[in-house]
ZADRENVEX-741808 format. One record per residue (C-alpha): residue in one letter; chain; x, y, z. Coordinates in steps of 0.2 Angstrom, whole numbers, plus 5000, padded with zeros to 4 digits. Layout:
BEGIN
  r  c    px    py    pz
  A  A     X     Y     Z
...
This chain:
BEGIN
  r  c    px    py    pz
  M  A  4952  5044  5088
  S  A  4947  5040  5070
  M  A  4956  5045  5055
  E  A  4942  5057  5050
  E  A  4943  5065  5067
  R  A  4962  5067  5066
  L  A  4962  5074  5049
  A  A  4949  5087  5055
  D  A  4963  5095  5064
  W  A  4973  5098  5048
  T  A  4969  5112  5036
  P  A  4974  5109  5017
  V  A  4988  5121  5019
  A  A  4995  5114  5035
  L  A  4994  5096  5028
  I  A  5004  5101  5012
  E  A  5016  5111  5023
  F  A  5019  5096  5034
  I  A  5022  5084  5019
  A  A  5034  5097  5012
  K  A  5044  5099  5028
  V  A  5045  5080  5030
  S  A  5051  5078  5012
  E  A  5063  5092  5013
  D  A  5071  5085  5030
  M  A  5072  5067  5023
  A  A  5078  5073  5006
  L  A  5092  5082  5014
  Q  A  5098  5068  5025
  A  A  5097  5055  5011
  G  A  5104  5066  4997
  V  A  5089  5065  4986
  G  A  5076  5077  4979
  G  A  5063  5084  4991
  R  A  5050  5084  4976
  E  A  5053  5066  4972
  T  A  5052  5062  4991
  A  A  5036  5071  4992
  G  A  5029  5062  4977
  A  A  5034  5045  4985
  I  A  5025  5050  5001
  I  A  5009  5055  4992
  S  A  5010  5040  4981
  Y  A  5012  5028  4996
  L  A  4998  5036  5006
  A  A  4986  5036  4991
  L  A  4988  5017  4989
  K  A  4988  5014  5008
  P  A  4976  5027  5016
  E  A  4976  5018  5032
  H  A  4994  5024  5035
  I  A  4989  5043  5034
  E  A  4986  5044  5052
  P  A  5002  5036  5058
  F  A  5011  5047  5045
  L  A  5003  5063  5053
  N  A  5007  5057  5070
  G  A  5026  5054  5067
  G  A  5031  5057  5049
  V  A  5040  5044  5038
  S  A  5047  5035  5053
  E  A  5029  5028  5056
  L  A  5028  5021  5039
  P  A  5033  5003  5034
  S  A  5050  5002  5026
  E  A  5042  4998  5009
  W  A  5034  5015  5008
  I  A  5048  5022  4997
  D  A  5044  5010  4983
  G  A  5027  5004  4986
  G  A  5015  5017  4980
  R  A  5003  5020  4966
  L  A  5010  5033  4955
  T  A  5022  5030  4941
  W  A  5039  5038  4940
  H  A  5054  5040  4927
  A  A  5067  5027  4928
  N  A  5085  5030  4925
  N  A  5083  5024  4907
  G  A  5070  5037  4904
  K  A  5056  5025  4904
  I  A  5039  5027  4914
  V  A  5038  5014  4927
  H  A  5022  5008  4935
  P  A  5024  5002  4953
  D  A  5014  4986  4949
  E  A  5028  4981  4936
  V  A  5041  4983  4951
  R  A  5030  4973  4962
  E  A  5028  4959  4949
  A  A  5046  4959  4945
  R  A  5051  4958  4964
  A  A  5038  4943  4966
  A  A  5045  4934  4952
  R  A  5063  4936  4958
  R  A  5058  4930  4975
  A  A  5050  4915  4968
  R  A  5065  4911  4957
  E  A  5076  4912  4973
  I  A  5065  4901  4983
  A  A  5064  4888  4969
  S  A  5083  4888  4967
  G  A  5085  4886  4986
  K  A  5092  4903  4989
  D  A  5087  4914  5004
  A  A  5074  4927  4998
  A  A  5080  4940  5011
């Protein structure tokens, strides 16, 4: 079944309700905000639409582990600054490159 066929089964209301329910459940377990969790899900799925169908089939457990910080939307950092996800990805890549260059394991 194609993603378009799978999405045809979802009304807009049902889709939003599903994302809200998954976000509430996960946020409760993790001790974080549901609104922030929903935003992270939307941010990730907007960047990686090929993961929408797996998400609809099984929720967050069907997403790769980097979903939580691998999206396209900005967020407020603890210091109050607006952070763009590209900045985080670039910083992580630079850190990994430094670790590899210095002979440390990049795990």
